[in-house]
C-alpha positions in Angstrom: -6.6 21.5 25.5 -5.6 25.1 25.4 -3.2 26.5 22.8 -0.6 27.1 25.5 -0.9 23.4 26.6 -0.4 21.9 23.2 3.0 20.5 22.5 4.9 22.1 19.6 4.7 20.4 16.2 8.4 19.4 16.4 7.8 17.7 19.8 4.9 15.8 18.3 6.8 14.7 15.3 9.8 13.4 17.3 7.6 11.9 20.1 7.8 8.2 21.2 4.5 7.4 19.6 5.6 8.8 16.2 8.7 6.7 16.4 6.5 3.7 16.8 4.5 4.8 13.7 7.8 4.7 11.7 8.3 1.1 12.7 4.7 0.1 12.1 4.8 1.6 8.6 8.2 0.0 7.7 7.3 -3.5 8.9 3.9 -3.3 7.1 5.3 -2.0 3.8 8.2 -4.4 3.4 6.2 -7.6 2.6 3.9 -5.7 0.1 6.8 -4.1 -1.8 8.5 -7.5 -1.8 5.6 -9.0 -3.6 4.9 -6.2 -6.0 8.4 -4.9 -6.8 11.0 -7.5 -6.2 9.1 -10.7 -7.1 8.0 -9.3 -10.6 11.6 -8.2 -11.3 12.9 -11.6 -10.3 10.4 -13.4 -12.4 11.1 -11.3 -15.5 14.8 -11.6 -15.1 14.4 -15.3 -15.0 12.4 -15.1 -18.4 9.0 -15.8 -16.9 6.4 -14.5 -19.4 4.3 -11.4 -18.9 1.0 -13.3 -18.7 2.2 -15.3 -15.7 3.6 -12.1 -14.0 0.2 -10.4 -14.5 -1.6 -13.3 -12.9 0.7 -12.9 -9.9 -1.6 -10.0 -9.0 -3.9 -12.7 -7.6 -1.5 -13.5 -4.8 -2.5 -10.3 -3.2 -6.1 -11.4 -2.8 -5.6 -12.1 1.0 -5.2 -8.3 1.4 -8.8 -8.0 0.2 -10.1 -10.5 2.8 -8.9 -8.6 5.9 -12.3 -7.4 6.8 -13.5 -11.0 7.1 -11.0 -11.9 9.8 -10.3 -8.6 11.5 -12.9 -9.2 14.3 -11.3 -12.6 14.9 -8.0 -11.0 16.0 -9.9 -8.8 18.4 -11.3 -11.8 20.1 -8.6 -14.5 20.0 -4.9 -13.9 20.8 -1.9 -15.5 22.4 -1.5 -13.4 25.6 2.3 -13.6 26.2 2.8 -10.1 24.9 -0.8 -8.9 24.8 -3.6 -8.8 22.2 -1.7 -6.7 19.5 2.0 -7.3 20.2 1.6 -11.1 20.3 0.1 -11.2 16.8 2.6 -8.6 15.5 5.6 -10.7 16.6 4.0 -14.0 15.4 3.4 -12.7 11.9 6.8 -11.0 11.7 8.7 -14.1 12.5 6.7 -16.1 9.9 7.3 -13.4 7.3 11.1 -13.5 8.0 11.1 -17.2 7.3 8.8 -17.1 4.2 10.8 -14.3 2.5 14.1 -16.2 3.0 12.6 -19.4 1.5 12.2 -17.9 -2.0 15.9 -18.4 -2.6 15.4 -22.1 -2.6 13.3 -22.1 -5.7 13.7 -21.5 -9.5 10.7 -19.7 -10.9 10.9 -21.3 -14.3 10.8 -24.8 -12.8 8.9 -24.2 -9.5 6.4 -21.5 -10.5 3.6 -23.2 -8.5 5.7 -23.4 -5.4 6.7 -19.7 -5.8 3.0 -18.7 -6.2 2.0 -20.7 -3.1 4.8 -19.1 -1.1 3.8 -15.7 -2.4 0.2 -16.3 -1.3 1.5 -17.3 2.2 3.5 -14.0 2.4 0.4 -12.0 1.4 -1.9 -13.8 3.9 0.6 -13.4 6.8 1.2 -9.8 5.8 -2.5 -9.1 5.7 -2.9 -10.4 9.3 0.1 -8.2 10.3 -1.6 -5.2 8.7 -4.8 -5.8 10.7 -3.1 -5.9 14.1 -0.6 -3.1 13.2 -3.5 -0.8 12.0 -5.4 -1.5 15.2 -2.3 -1.0 17.4 -1.6 2.3 15.8 -5.2 3.5 16.2 -5.2 2.5 19.9 -1.9 4.2 20.8 -2.8 7.5 19.1 -5.2 10.1 20.4 -7.7 11.6 17.9 -5.5 14.7 17.7 -2.5 12.6 16.8 -4.2 10.5 14.1 -3.4 12.8 11.2 0.3 13.1 12.0 0.7 9.5 13.0 -1.0 8.1 9.9 1.2 10.4 7.7 4.4 9.2 9.4 3.1 5.5 9.1 2.6 6.0 5.4 6.0 7.5 4.9 7.6 4.6 6.9 5.6 2.3 4.6 7.1 4.0 1.5 10.6 4.0 2.9 10.3 0.2 3.3 10.0 0.1 -0.6 13.7 1.1 -0.7 14.7 -2.4 0.4 12.9 -4.8 -2.0 12.4 -2.1 -4.7 15.8 -0.5 -4.5 18.7 -2.1 -2.6 17.7 -5.7 -3.3 17.4 -5.0 -7.0 20.9 -3.4 -7.1 22.4 -6.3 -5.1 20.7 -8.8 -7.5 23.0 -7.5 -10.3 26.0 -8.7 -8.3 24.9 -11.6 -6.1 22.8 -14.7 -6.3 19.1 -14.5 -5.7 19.4 -16.6 -2.5 21.5 -13.8 -1.0 19.1 -11.2 -2.2 16.1 -12.8 -0.5 18.0 -13.4 2.8 19.1 -9.8 2.7 15.5 -8.7 2.3 14.3 -11.0 5.0 16.7 -9.5 7.6 14.8 -6.2 7.4 11.8 -7.8 9.2 14.0 -7.7 12.3 13.2 -4.1 13.2 9.5 -5.1 13.4 10.4 -7.9 15.8 12.4 -5.5 18.0 9.4 -3.2 18.0 7.0 -6.0 19.1 9.4 -7.4 21.8 11.0 -4.4 23.3 10.0 -0.9 22.1 6.2 -1.0 22.1 3.7 -1.0 25.0 0.5 -3.0 24.8 -2.5 -0.5 24.5 -5.4 -0.8 26.8 -8.4 -2.8 25.6 -11.1 -0.1 25.2 -13.8 -2.4 23.9 -13.6 -6.1 24.7 -15.4 -8.1 22.1 -14.6 -11.6 23.4 -18.1 -12.1 24.8 -19.7 -11.4 21.4 -20.4 -14.2 18.9 -18.1 -13.9 15.9 -20.8 -13.0 13.4 -21.9 -10.1 15.6 -18.4 -8.8 16.0 -18.3 -8.5 12.2 -21.9 -7.3 11.6 -22.0 -4.5 14.2 -19.3 -2.3 12.6 -20.9 -2.8 9.1 -24.4 -2.1 10.4 -23.2 1.1 12.1 -21.7 2.4 8.8 -24.9 1.9 6.8 -27.1 3.3 9.6 -24.9 6.4 9.9 -24.6 7.1 6.2 -27.9 5.8 4.9 -28.1 2.9 2.5 -27.6 4.8 -0.8 -24.9 7.1 0.5 -23.1 4.1 2.0 -23.3 2.1 -1.3 -22.0 5.2 -3.2 -19.1 5.5 -0.8 -18.1 1.9 -1.2 -18.3 2.1 -5.0 -16.1 5.1 -4.9 -13.5 3.3 -2.7 -13.5 0.4 -5.2 -12.9 2.7 -8.2 -10.8 5.7 -7.2 -7.3 4.2 -7.6 -8.3 1.5 -10.1 -6.4 2.8 -13.1 -3.2 3.5 -11.2 -3.3 0.1 -9.4 -3.9 -1.7 -12.7 -0.8 0.1 -14.2 1.4 -0.6 -11.2 1.0 -4.4 -11.7 3.4 -4.4 -14.6 5.6 -1.4 -13.8 8.8 -3.3 -13.1 8.3 -5.6 -16.1 7.6 -2.7 -18.4 10.8 -0.9 -17.3 12.9 -4.0 -17.8 11.3 -4.6 -21.2 12.2 -1.0 -22.3 15.9 -2.1 -22.0 16.7 -0.7 -18.6 18.8 -2.8 -16.1 17.8 -3.8 -12.7 20.2 -1.3 -11.3 18.3 1.4 -13.3 15.1 0.0 -11.8 16.5 0.1 -8.3 18.1 3.6 -8.4 16.6 5.9 -11.0 13.1 4.5 -10.4 12.6 3.3 -6.9 14.8 5.9 -5.1 13.3 8.8 -7.2 9.8 7.4 -6.6 10.4 7.2 -2.9 11.4 10.9 -2.3 8.8 12.1 -4.8 6.0 10.3 -3.0 7.2 11.3 0.5 7.5 15.0 -0.5 4.1 14.9 -2.3 2.5 13.3 0.7 3.7 16.1 3.0 2.6 18.7 0.5 -0.8 17.0 0.1 -1.2 17.0 3.9 -0.6 20.8 4.0 -2.9 21.4 1.1 -5.7 19.4 2.6 -5.6 21.7 5.7 -6.2 24.7 3.3 -8.6 23.3 0.7 -10.2 20.3 2.4 -10.4 16.6 1.6 -13.1 16.9 -1.0 -11.3 19.3 -3.3 -8.0 17.5 -2.7 -9.7 14.3 -4.1 -10.6 16.2 -7.3 -7.3 17.9 -7.8 -5.0 15.1 -6.8 -7.1 12.5 -8.7 -6.9 14.4 -12.0 -3.1 14.8 -11.5 -2.8 11.1 -10.8 -4.7 10.3 -14.0 -2.6 12.5 -16.2 0.6 11.0 -14.9 -0.4 7.6 -16.3 0.0 9.2 -19.7 3.7 9.6 -19.0 4.1 5.9 -19.2 2.3 5.9 -22.5 4.7 8.5 -23.8 7.7 6.5 -22.7 6.2 3.3 -24.3 5.8 5.2 -27.6 9.6 5.2 -27.9 9.7 1.4 -28.2 12.5 -0.6 -26.6 15.7 1.4 -26.2 18.7 -0.1 -28.0 21.1 1.8 -25.7 20.5 3.3 -22.3 22.1 6.8 -22.0 21.5 10.1 -20.2 18.4 10.9 -22.2 16.8 7.5 -21.5 17.5 7.6 -17.8 16.2 11.2 -17.6 13.0 10.3 -19.4 12.5 7.3 -17.1 13.2 9.4 -14.0 10.8 12.2 -15.1 8.0 9.8 -15.7 8.5 8.0 -12.4 8.8 11.2 -10.4 5.5 12.4 -11.9 3.8 9.1 -11.2 4.9 8.9 -7.6 4.0 12.6 -7.0 0.6 11.6 -8.1 0.6 8.5 -5.9 1.8 10.6 -2.9 -0.9 13.2 -3.3 -3.6 10.7 -4.1 -2.8 8.4 -1.2 -2.7 11.3 1.3 -6.2 12.5 0.5 -7.6 9.0 0.0 -6.5 7.7 3.4 -7.8 10.9 4.9 -11.1 10.3 3.3 -11.2 6.6 4.5 -10.3 7.7 8.0 -13.1 10.3 7.9 -15.6 7.6 7.1 -14.8 5.4 10.0 -16.4 5.5 13.5 -13.7 5.7 16.3 -15.5 2.9 18.1 -15.0 0.5 15.2 -11.9 1.9 13.5 -10.0 -1.4 13.3 -12.7 -3.4 11.6 -14.1 -0.6 9.5 -10.7 0.5 8.3 -10.0 -3.2 7.4 -13.3 -3.3 5.5 -12.6 -0.1 3.5 -9.0 -0.9 2.6 -9.9 -4.5 1.7 -12.7 -3.3 -0.7 -10.3 -0.8 -2.4 -8.0 -3.7 -3.2 -10.5 -6.1 -4.7 -10.7 -4.6 -8.3 -7.0 -4.1 -8.7 -6.3 -7.7 -7.6 -9.0 -9.3 -9.7 -8.7 -7.2 -12.8 -4.9 -6.8 -12.3 -4.5 -10.5 -13.0 -5.4 -9.8 -16.7 -2.9 -7.0 -17.0 -0.1 -9.1 -18.5 -2.3 -10.7 -21.1 -3.7 -7.3 -22.1 -0.2 -5.8 -22.4 1.0 -8.7 -24.5 -2.1 -8.3 -26.7 -2.2 -4.6 -27.3 1.3 -3.5 -26.3 2.3 -1.2 -23.5 1.4 2.1 -25.3 -2.3 1.1 -25.6 -2.2 -0.6 -22.2 -1.4 2.7 -20.4 -4.1 4.5 -22.3 -6.5 1.9 -21.1 -5.3 2.5 -17.5 -6.0 6.2 -18.0 -9.6 5.6 -19.0 -10.1 3.1 -16.2 -9.5 6.0 -13.8 -12.4 8.0 -15.1 -15.3 6.2 -13.3 -13.7 6.8 -9.9 -13.4 10.5 -10.6 -17.1 10.6 -11.7 -18.1 9.2 -8.3 -16.8 12.4 -6.7 -19.9 14.2 -7.9 -21.9 12.5 -5.2 -19.4 11.3 -2.5 -17.2 14.5 -2.3 -18.8 17.4 -4.1 -16.5 20.3 -4.8 -18.4 22.9 -2.8 -19.7 20.7 0.0 -19.0 21.8 3.5 -16.7 19.5 5.4 -16.7 18.7 9.1 -13.6 20.1 10.8 -11.1 17.5 12.0 
């Protein structure tokens, strides 16, 4: 396409496809933030111990299994809305009901039921992610992928305002049953997307004739043949380790802030809202920087920054629990959170770009599910021990341990993304 024929950047940003990416990001992000921000705050406010809250990281294991079932949703689908939209609507309706159901349980008396319900949310959300990621890839051209993925990620983060912001503020004034119903209502935009706004993309590669085991094996085999065995193994190890320290720390973020003496309103305003705008702005800046310095160098620079921001939590923990919460305490909390979410925004921008670069366009849905599932495995398995570790050593030492856990992923960059390596143009 000639330069004259290319639409302006503003027309691309405000195009119909990019509007759909806002919806896909929001509807994907809401269940995850519900599990990892609202549920821990609910449990802690109901006096559930840190060890149990830490073990709640295991409810996210279904997110790590996406690659096992992704080919299944390419082959089998209810056809009333098409291959992607039918599954999107189906999962969104189930998530609406599951989220609303939390209000019927008391976590101190029904902890097993709460955990089972949380696993159901995670499993349904993981299925939704599979079909939403495939849908987004199929409606976007190669030239639109960078912008579309960035908008999707920002929509994902905006969704965090609901369970991680508004719902927490409301919980200081209304019963938890009302809070969960309020949160569930925000699944409705996704249902509207699936029913009315979206168009079913054409099926570019019909895998229904393939045996299920081949539908899974072919994308995996292609990756190892293209990269070579050792390079492929190194790439997968890097994906496992790059965000490990930050993911481990995030498991107890809400519980840590409440234990420091802050209210749920502080958690919902000073923390979640500041974190939202910081990560969105950082993501945009990261995207621009990657155009200038490339993905490899971005992984180095943003990774180091992300590591250092973990030490902000160690500094905050060094104060001990605040007896009173005033301007200084809220400023300190906001500064730490803003720094942390700037690191998250920068790190996510370059890491998603790296993952996208490693996928083959013919197998994007399955390979993307494989890569994102693998990146979640360590944080979910090791994250389950975070509460026990924090109770044992205290939050100050806990955040130093998170800092050192980030180092192996950075060392992997020497072979998967060397500083001076030439990169293929997008």
